[in-house]
N, C-alpha and C positions, 0 to 999 in steps of 0.2 A: 558454120559450126554445127555438127552435127548431136542432134538430137538424142540425149541416153534415156534410157529406161526410167532413170530417177527423176529426170526433167519432165516425162508426160505422166508420169503415174497419177499426179491431179493431186490438189490439196484435200482432197478425201481421206486420201490414205495418212497425211497427216495430225490429221483431226481424230483418227482412229486409234494409233499407233502413239500417240506422246500419253506420258503415264505424267499428265499436269500437276507441276509443281504449285503451291499457292502460297501465297504471302510473300510472292517474288516482286519487290518495288526496290528500286535504286534511289539514293539520292545525289546521284551525280548528276550535275547540269549547269545552269547559271551559277557562276562566282559569285556574281553580286557587282563584277568589276569589269562588265562587259565582255569577259571571256567564259567557255563554257569548260569545265572541268572535265577528265574524264581518268580514270584507272587502267592500267596494262599490265597483268599479269603471264609473265614468261620465263623462260631458261636460258633462251639461245645467249651465245656471248655475240656481243654487239649492239642487243638490244637497248641498252642502257643509252650507251651512246647515239643510238638513232633517235630515243626519244628527246634527247636532247635536242638534236638536230631539227628536229620537229618543231620544238617548243619555240626555238628561235625563228624559224620562217613562218609561222604559222601564231600570231600573236592574240588572233582571237578564238584559241582553243589550247587550255594548258592538259596535257596529258602527264602522270604521275607515273611510272614505271616500279612496278616491286616485281623482286626476281622471286620466285616458288621453285620448288624440287621439280624435276621433269616430271611430264604426265603419270609416267606408271609407277614411277616411285612415290607417289603421294600427290603429286598438283592436283591430278583432274578429281579427286576427292575432294579435297579443299577447294576448290572450285564450284561441285555440286554442294557441297554444304553451303558457301555462302550464297548459292542460288535460293537453296530452302530458307536460308536465315531471312534472305531479303536485303544483304548487305556485300553482294557479289558487283565485282569491278563491271566495268562496260565491256572491258575487251579481255581474250584472254588468249594464248597461244593453243592451239588444239590439234591433234595429228588427224589427218583424213580420215584413217581408221575409227576413230573416236567421235565423229562429229554426229555420226548417227544413233550411237548410242548417249549421247547429249540430247538431239533432238527427242530420242522418244521417251525422253525423262523431262520434258518440257523446260530442257535449259536454255535454250537460246532462244535469240532475237530474230527476227526475221527482218532484212535489210533491203528488199529486191528494190522496193521504190527507190531506193538511193542508189542500188548497184547494179542493175538489169542494163542501164545505159552504156559500161564499163564492162560487160561480158569480153567483148573482143578485144580486152588488152591481155587476155589471159591463154595461154593453151586450151584447147577444147578441154582435155582429161583434167586438167587442174580445174577448171572452172565447174566443169560437172561435178567435181569431189567437195564445192560447198555447196549444193544444192540437193534437196529431197522436196521431191513434189515441185511446187512452185516457188518454194521457198528458196530465197539465198540468205545465210546462215555468216558469212563472212567473206573475206578477202582469202585468196589462193597467196601462199608468199613462197613457197620452194616446192620441186618436185622429186621424183627419184628415178629417172630414166634410166635403164639397164641395160648393162654390156657385158663384155667377157674379159675380166682381168685375167693375165696369162702370165706365166713365167717362162718370157723369153729366152733364158740361158739355157732352160729346161729343153724349151720348142727348139731351140737352135742345132741342140747336142744330138736330137733325133731328128733333123730336117724335116721339122714339122711348120705348118703356116699356120694361123689362127681357122678354126674350123666355120664355113658358110652355113654348116646346114648339123640339125642334131645328131642326123644319121653319120656323118664326117666327126663329132664331135665323140659320139660311141666308139668309133675305130680308134680314134687317138687314146680313147682311154685303155684300150687294151695295149697298144705301142707302149704308151707311159708306163704300167703296169709290169709288162713284159721287160721292160730294160731295168728295172729293179721292184724287187716283191715288195719294198717299204715305201714304193711309190704310187700316187693314186691322182686321177686327174680331179678328183674333186670332194667336199666332204655335204654331210647332212645340212639340208635346210629347214628351218623350220619357220613357222607363224608367216611373219610379214615376208622375210626373203621368200618362203615358199608361195606364197600368194602373187608374187611377182610373176614368177614360171607360169602359173595358171592364166594369169592376168595375160601374156603374153599368145598365149594359142586359142584367146578369146571366149575362154571358161568365164563363168562369174560363179560367185560363193552364193551370194544373196540377190534379191530383184522385189520390186513390188508389185503385185498385179489387185488391183482394185484397194478395198480398206486391208489386205492383209501381206503380209510378208511370204516369198518364195525364197528357199533353202536350197538352192543349187549344189552344194559340194561334192556332192555325189552324181555330179551328171555324167553325161557320155565324154564331153571334152575335160572336164576334171580326173574322168579315169585315164583318158589318155596319156595325159602327164604322168602322172600315178606311175602307169605300166611301163612307160620309157625308162622312169627311173629307177622303176624296180628292177626291171634289167642289168642295171648297172650294178644294183645292189646284189645281185643273185651271181653277178658274172665275177664278186669281188674285188670290182673294182672302185671301191668308196669306201674311202678313209674313214675310221672310226673316231676321229678328234672331233668335238662338237663344235659349231663354229661360236668364236669368240672367247673359246678354252684356250688355256696355253699350251696346249697341245696343238692347237688348229694355229695358233703363231708361229710355235715351233716348226709345225709343218711347212707353212709358206715360206719361214727363212730358208729353211734345207732344202726346198722345192720337192719335196716328199708330197706337198698337196699343190699341184701346177696350176688349176684356175680358181678363180671365184667368180661366179655368172651372180652380178650383185648391183647396184644402185650406182650411182655417183658417189654419194658420200663415202662408199667404202674405201674410195681412194684415200681419203684421211685416216680410215681404220688401219688401211694396210701400213701405208708411211708411219704411223704413231707405235703399230705394234710389230711391225718387221722392218725395224731401222736398218739390220745388217742386210736386209732385199735390195736397198737401192742400187738402181741399175740394172736389175735383173727382170723386172715387172715391166708390162705393156697393157694397152688397152685394145680389144679389138671389137666390133658391133656383136651384138649378140647374135648366135646361130638361130637358124631359123629351121620352120616343120617342113619348108619346104624352099628348095633353092628360087632364088631371084626376090622373095617375099622380104619385107622391112618392117615387121610386127615387132614390137618391144613393149615389155612390161615394165610396170612401175612399181618400187620398194620403197615407201615411205614418204616423206611431204608433210607441210602442216600449214595449218589457216590463221589468220588474226582473226578469231570466233568475237562473235557480238552475242553478249549472254542476256537471258532472260531477265527483264527487269529495268534495262540502260534506256533511261529518257532521252538525251540528246542523238538520238540515232543517224543522222546524219553527219556530224563532228565525228561519231565512231567511225562511219563508213569513211570520211573525210581521210582519217588518221592511216585506217587498216588500208585503205588503197595507196597512200602515198610510201606506205611501209612499204609494199611490195612492189612500188615502180620508179622512185627517186634514185635516179641513177646513183648517184654520187654515195649514198646511203647502202644503195645495194652492194654496189662493190667494195663497200667495207664487208659488209656481211659474209659476203663471197673470201674474203681473205681471212676474217676471224673465226667464222663457222662454217666455213666449206657448202653455204648454201648453193643450190642450184635453181635459179630465176623459175618462176611459175609465169612471170609477163613476157610475154615477146618481144617488148619492144627494148629487153636489158639481154638479149642472147650476144649482144657483139659486145659486152662489156670490155673493157680492157684486161681486166684481171682471168676474164674466160679462155684468153688469147695465148698466156704465158705457156710458155714451153715449161714442163715439170724435168728439175735433175733427179727427181725418185725414179719416173718412170722413162729415163735414159735422152732423156730431152726432148720427148715427145710432148705436144702439145693437146693432151686425152681432151681437154672439153669440146674439143673438134667434133670428136668420137659421139659426146654426150649432146651437143646442139644438135645433129641430126638426129639422135633416139628420140630428143625431145619431141619433135615434132610427129615420130613414127607410133605411139605410146598409142594402144589398142584404146579406144575410147570405149562407155558404157560399163563400166567397172562399178557397183556399188556395195559398199560395208554394209553390215547389218547391226541392230539397235544393243547387241549383248558381245561385243566382240574380246573382251576380257574371257569372259566363261569360253565363249566358241576358241580362242587361240589357245586358252590353257587347257583343253580337252583335246585339240588337236597336236599340241606340243606332246601330251602324253603318249598319245597314239603312235605320233609320226616317230616319236622317239626311238618307241619298239621296234616300229618298223626298219626303222635305218637299222638297227641292230642285228635285224634278221629274226625278231620276234613277232611273226604277223607280218601283214603285207600291207605296203599303202595306199591300194583301193578299200582293203578294209577299215584303217584308219578313215577316213573319209566319209566310209558308211557308217562307222560308229560316232563320230564326230556329227553328223548331220543330225542321227537320230537323237542326242544328246543337247543340241540345240535347239531343236525342234519342241523337243521336252520343254527345254525352260523358258523358251518363248511363249507355250500354253500354260506353263505355270505362272507366267507374269500377267500373264490375260490379253496376249497380242496373237492377231490370229493369222493363221498360218496357210496357204493356199497349198493343198497336197497337191 
């Protein structure tokens, strides 16, 4: 497994970056009946049934599942409040992009002593996502390898094939728009969808240098991605419909938005929101910067994190690892929640081999299986991602609309992020 920047940064960074929370203790532990008791907070469909299955097969550990609001809708704040109050659950569903923020606030428990022997069970990029310095904060559950969703009906009508490179993608954008002035190749990307585009090219947004944070949002590699999409904006080749807006779904349904560069879970978004598009869509590998390359970005994914104050950490890791690797249970999660496994041993699940009628009978997970192995390693999320993405979305939204540039959006967001890090007392490597 390739070592990431976060892995080699060392534990000194964690000590310096954590805003330690006090009074963090957990009452979870031995129930007095010979079994250890744990509580798990999450929101993914299928998790409640997964916990029931675990309890049946592990009589020495009892897990209680409590459903909470998705993280960005209040779940994360509830978790942080519980840690500070000293009554947090042992386990919680936390997105990879938020783990660094939790770590910086002293809200996570290092379970490396139990977990490091299981590192090879997971895809390298996923395993790196639960590490910071030498610490391991949970088990990777799912990943978001990216590919190209394209309207095959539109492509066939124009004699187009899925583009192998981003240069070909731009040429197709021009042909698609020329065929109909209301037709565009894509729409604006924000926050973590945009991050996946940067991730593919080997760019980074954050890194750790000694005991300081590096903020790389405006780096040369990031500017390369911004310049490419700026060219499409300047050419009038990008739809004005924001992703996940009703206008976006309508554009996908009519063929006026011909592609989505997105993670595996976008399949469920498209199927659920564009029912009339059944049979029109297909999936192909993500376009490359150079012909013959296979680099892939990642957008999304979460871990079963161990929260600060958890005492039976070995039992917590036992459950977290099981949830990510048990074939029967995870197969149900694929069906119920459209999760794509982070565990290498689950990439051949029967549920991932099925032909999808919506996508014309294509076994779309074959594309994502190849993509998952090629996700560029080394990506690091920062400690204040809510603030960073709020500022980024504001600046990117204006740039996509022609009010400013994507390059300037990155520069502005970097400046605001650095200022906030310093305001919180965190060191920044200039």
